[in-house]
N, CA, C and O of each residue as an XYZ file, in Angstrom:
348
protein
N      -8.568    -30.192     45.355
C      -8.480    -29.262     45.811
C      -8.791    -28.935     46.649
O      -8.108    -28.880     47.672
N     -10.085    -28.548     46.520
C     -11.464    -28.418     47.813
C     -11.171    -28.837     48.841
O     -11.520    -28.179     49.821
N     -10.372    -30.164     49.058
C     -10.694    -30.605     50.179
C      -8.879    -30.111     50.999
O      -8.611    -30.241     52.193
N      -7.988    -29.600     49.985
C      -7.244    -29.003     50.272
C      -7.220    -27.612     51.069
O      -6.778    -27.510     52.214
N      -7.894    -26.269     50.115
C      -8.525    -25.411     49.829
C      -9.466    -25.115     50.575
O      -9.386    -24.141     51.323
N     -10.712    -26.017     50.513
C     -11.824    -25.393     50.664
C     -12.876    -25.419     49.544
O     -14.092    -25.613     49.553
N     -12.171    -25.213     48.783
C     -13.376    -24.234     47.013
C     -11.373    -23.749     45.871
O     -10.314    -23.242     46.239
N     -11.730    -24.132     44.922
C     -11.204    -23.239     43.821
C     -10.867    -21.935     43.980
O      -9.765    -21.466     44.267
N     -12.185    -21.232     43.716
C     -11.749    -20.296     44.774
C     -10.732    -19.648     45.572
O     -10.136    -18.609     45.289
N     -10.581    -20.469     46.735
C      -9.675    -20.435     47.735
C      -8.444    -19.853     47.397
O      -7.711    -18.886     47.601
N      -8.613    -21.291     46.558
C      -7.057    -22.233     45.702
C      -5.989    -20.560     45.131
O      -4.887    -20.062     45.356
N      -7.623    -20.178     44.054
C      -6.940    -19.296     43.130
C      -6.606    -18.279     43.398
O      -5.889    -17.684     42.593
N      -7.085    -17.474     44.983
C      -7.343    -16.352     45.171
C      -6.112    -16.237     45.964
O      -6.017    -15.024     46.153
N      -4.838    -16.969     46.693
C      -3.996    -17.151     46.666
C      -3.167    -16.948     46.426
O      -2.204    -16.803     47.179
N      -3.213    -16.796     44.615
C      -2.100    -16.226     43.740
C      -1.878    -14.921     43.335
O      -1.054    -14.442     42.557
N      -3.290    -14.142     44.398
C      -3.501    -13.220     44.394
C      -2.981    -12.091     45.802
O      -2.848    -10.869     45.855
N      -2.849    -12.836     46.493
C      -2.406    -12.458     47.902
C      -4.677    -12.451     48.206
O      -5.463    -11.642     48.698
N      -4.718    -12.875     48.007
C      -6.358    -12.467     48.054
C      -7.526    -10.844     47.968
O      -8.536    -10.502     48.583
N      -6.679    -10.217     46.859
C      -7.126     -9.205     46.059
C      -6.485     -9.268     45.235
O      -5.303     -9.606     45.306
N      -7.354     -8.822     43.765
C      -7.437     -8.523     42.613
C      -6.332     -7.428     43.057
O      -6.198     -6.723     44.058
N      -5.242     -7.691     41.270
C      -4.175     -7.025     41.181
C      -4.711     -5.727     40.151
O      -4.852     -6.063     38.975
N      -4.918     -4.759     40.372
C      -4.747     -2.981     39.839
C      -3.385     -2.822     39.255
O      -2.313     -2.630     39.829
N      -3.822     -3.011     37.267
C      -3.102     -2.286     36.617
C      -3.387     -1.719     36.076
O      -4.345     -2.041     35.374
N      -2.629     -0.009     35.900
C      -3.532      0.694     34.665
C      -2.046      0.951     33.565
O      -0.936      1.297     33.968
N      -2.277      0.781     32.706
C      -1.609      0.195     31.694
C      -1.991      1.986     30.953
O      -2.918      2.735     31.259
N      -0.928      2.193     29.979
C      -1.210      3.878     28.980
C      -1.986      2.873     27.575
O      -2.876      3.296     26.838
N      -1.404      1.614     27.514
C      -2.140      0.806     25.955
C      -1.817     -0.537     26.017
O      -0.778     -1.145     26.275
N      -2.717     -0.795     25.781
C      -2.956     -2.451     25.834
C      -1.305     -2.903     25.166
O      -1.195     -4.129     25.176
N      -0.312     -2.346     24.727
C       0.503     -2.724     23.854
C       1.563     -2.861     25.613
O       2.490     -3.669     25.663
N       1.120     -1.734     27.200
C       2.022     -2.214     28.220
C       1.740     -3.666     29.109
O       2.364     -4.225     30.012
N       0.061     -4.073     28.132
C      -0.416     -5.447     29.367
C       0.722     -7.120     28.866
O       0.288     -7.839     27.966
N       1.195     -7.249     29.111
C       1.938     -8.581     30.407
C       1.147     -9.847     29.541
O      -0.041    -10.155     29.628
N       1.774    -10.217     29.032
C       0.776    -11.901     28.809
C       1.182    -12.615     29.249
O       1.179    -13.696     28.659
N       2.056    -12.485     31.099
C       2.772    -13.377     31.149
C       3.384    -12.896     32.938
O       4.194    -11.971     32.876
N       3.101    -13.392     34.396
C       3.536    -12.380     35.764
C       3.911    -13.380     36.654
O       3.371    -14.485     36.693
N       4.774    -13.037     37.330
C       4.731    -14.020     38.307
C       4.210    -14.767     38.639
O       4.477    -15.965     38.727
N       3.089    -14.028     38.969
C       1.977    -14.964     40.036
C       1.640    -15.621     39.039
O       2.065    -16.768     39.179
N       0.746    -15.419     37.494
C       0.794    -16.556     36.500
C       1.959    -17.732     36.354
O       1.545    -18.875     36.158
N       3.220    -17.544     36.428
C       4.141    -18.953     36.610
C       4.009    -19.815     37.635
O       4.510    -20.940     37.656
N       3.024    -19.091     38.918
C       3.413    -19.852     39.671
C       1.953    -20.144     39.338
O       2.128    -21.000     38.470
N       1.279    -20.076     39.392
C      -0.259    -20.591     38.973
C      -0.199    -21.716     37.673
O      -0.936    -22.560     37.162
N       0.754    -21.325     37.545
C       1.050    -22.814     36.020
C       1.825    -23.722     36.341
O       1.808    -24.820     35.784
N       2.469    -23.471     37.101
C       3.516    -23.915     37.985
C       2.655    -24.011     39.218
O       2.097    -22.943     38.966
N       2.194    -24.313     40.112
C       1.608    -25.446     40.023
C      -0.146    -26.747     39.897
O      -0.670    -27.513     40.705
N      -0.458    -26.356     38.480
C      -1.340    -26.739     38.427
C      -1.196    -27.678     37.307
O      -2.047    -28.397     36.783
N       0.482    -27.475     36.954
C       1.130    -28.533     36.086
C       1.592    -29.682     37.042
O       1.295    -30.855     36.814
N       2.562    -29.170     38.454
C       2.517    -29.894     39.310
C       1.497    -31.057     39.893
O       2.038    -32.055     40.369
N       0.071    -30.991     39.886
C      -1.412    -31.566     40.761
C      -1.419    -31.956     39.193
O      -1.408    -30.822     38.713
N      -1.429    -32.666     38.301
C      -1.823    -32.370     36.878
C      -2.414    -31.711     35.988
O      -3.150    -32.379     35.262
N      -2.332    -30.327     35.734
C      -3.297    -30.334     34.529
C      -3.061    -30.120     33.515
O      -2.500    -31.157     33.161
N      -3.069    -29.662     32.932
C      -2.594    -29.928     31.220
C      -2.577    -28.490     30.832
O      -2.899    -27.670     31.692
N      -2.202    -28.039     29.507
C      -2.736    -27.001     28.560
C      -2.765    -25.669     29.852
O      -3.247    -24.614     29.440
N      -2.387    -25.671     31.036
C      -2.523    -24.355     31.474
C      -0.490    -24.034     31.548
O       0.219    -24.497     32.442
N      -0.125    -23.423     30.727
C       1.057    -22.448     30.396
C       0.588    -21.139     31.562
O      -0.339    -21.047     32.367
N       1.736    -20.226     31.183
C       1.404    -18.875     32.021
C       0.818    -17.957     31.592
O       0.374    -17.092     32.347
N       0.678    -17.914     30.378
C      -0.230    -17.173     29.584
C      -1.753    -17.369     29.220
O      -2.661    -16.682     28.752
N      -1.523    -18.965     29.780
C      -3.111    -19.109     29.607
C      -3.860    -18.610     30.959
O      -5.064    -18.449     31.160
N      -2.665    -18.404     31.881
C      -2.975    -19.267     33.090
C      -2.959    -17.138     33.853
O      -3.425    -16.690     34.901
N      -2.305    -16.519     32.845
C      -2.546    -15.144     32.858
C      -3.963    -14.528     32.627
O      -4.451    -13.557     33.206
N      -4.622    -15.459     31.465
C      -5.502    -14.637     30.245
C      -6.904    -15.194     31.552
O      -7.944    -14.561     31.735
N      -6.491    -16.564     32.320
C      -8.091    -16.650     32.661
C      -7.964    -15.984     33.980
O      -8.993    -15.759     34.617
N      -6.909    -15.676     34.411
C      -6.524    -14.816     35.669
C      -7.476    -13.475     35.157
O      -8.666    -13.770     35.273
N      -7.371    -12.735     34.873
C      -7.750    -11.559     33.656
C      -8.908    -12.080     33.779
O      -9.125    -12.307     34.969
N      -9.982    -12.459     32.939
C     -11.269    -13.697     32.723
C     -12.140    -13.909     34.154
O     -13.265    -14.406     34.126
N     -11.576    -13.532     35.245
C     -12.415    -13.704     36.211
C     -11.589    -12.524     37.579
O     -11.238    -12.586     38.757
N     -11.611    -11.814     36.755
C     -11.008    -11.183     37.751
C     -10.612    -10.744     38.944
O     -11.185    -10.002     39.742
N      -8.755    -11.697     39.023
C      -7.763    -11.262     39.359
C      -7.058    -10.882     39.438
O      -6.172    -11.041     40.278
N      -7.163     -9.911     38.233
C      -5.569     -9.150     37.125
C      -6.721     -7.942     36.248
O      -7.241     -8.153     35.152
N      -6.875     -6.850     36.993
C      -7.562     -6.251     36.309
C      -6.966     -5.862     35.533
O      -5.912     -5.765     36.161
N      -6.658     -5.389     34.212
C      -5.517     -5.289     32.881
C      -6.909     -3.711     32.263
O      -7.111     -3.784     31.051
N      -7.600     -2.682     32.875
C      -8.526     -2.314     31.875
C      -7.019     -0.949     31.696
O      -6.486     -0.537     32.727
N      -6.559     -0.448     30.329
C      -5.833      0.740     29.886
C      -6.901      2.418     30.619
O      -8.031      2.882     30.462
N      -6.024      2.666     31.173
C      -6.650      4.248     31.754
C      -8.080      4.859     30.695
O      -8.413      4.595     29.540
N      -8.563      5.624     31.587
C      -9.327      6.740     30.570
C     -10.496      5.417     30.341
O     -11.594      5.805     29.942
N     -10.327      3.703     30.588
C     -11.497      3.275     30.132
C     -12.402      3.126     31.118
O     -11.936      3.130     32.258
N     -13.819      2.968     30.970
C     -15.102      3.211     31.385
C     -14.190      2.214     33.080
O     -13.856      2.571     34.210
N     -14.142      0.931     32.297
C     -14.687     -0.310     33.514
C     -13.843     -0.040     34.474
O     -14.253     -0.525     35.528
N     -12.160      0.897     34.669
C     -10.816      0.634     35.102
C     -11.767      1.322     35.827
O     -11.776      0.360     36.595
N     -12.818      2.297     36.460
C     -12.617      2.939     37.015
C     -13.163      2.670     39.033
O     -14.341      2.817     39.358
N     -12.033      2.278     40.112
C     -12.133      1.845     41.205
C     -13.001      1.079     41.842
O     -12.623      0.118     42.511
N     -14.307      1.422     41.707
C     -15.743      1.454     42.253
C     -16.335     -0.189     40.784
O     -17.097     -1.136     40.981
N     -15.940      0.002     40.145
C     -16.137     -0.913     39.198
C     -16.096     -2.174     39.491
O     -17.172     -2.747     39.325
N     -14.965     -3.015     39.990
C     -14.571     -4.359     40.657
C     -15.709     -4.703     41.096
O     -16.646     -4.014     41.499
N     -15.520     -6.407     40.947
C     -15.534     -7.297     42.220
C     -14.636     -7.938     42.609
O     -13.797     -8.581     41.979
N     -14.803     -7.760     43.877
C     -14.227     -8.452     44.837
C     -15.046    -10.189     45.670
O     -15.919     -9.969     46.510
N     -14.782    -11.374     45.441
C     -15.205    -12.003     46.412
C     -14.213    -13.029     46.909
O     -13.582    -13.822     46.209
N     -14.170    -12.902     48.165
C     -12.734    -14.335     48.704
C     -14.006    -14.801     49.994
O     -13.779    -15.718     50.783
């Protein structure tokens, strides 16, 4: 992937258009377990030979590394200035 995209980081950011997706759910129940972006990442990783990369796991990874911000409204970490963007 690094030969094709330059880095794994650049590869990942293409799935969210180069900027984090910021959702503001009212409660944790509104957070979806997967999205079309995680579906696309999962499909592409599988095409490249990766395993154990279902859409739900990909979405959790996207949340963990900052591609997606799903902090519920009222959470101190949900404030706009609290996210870090690297690209």
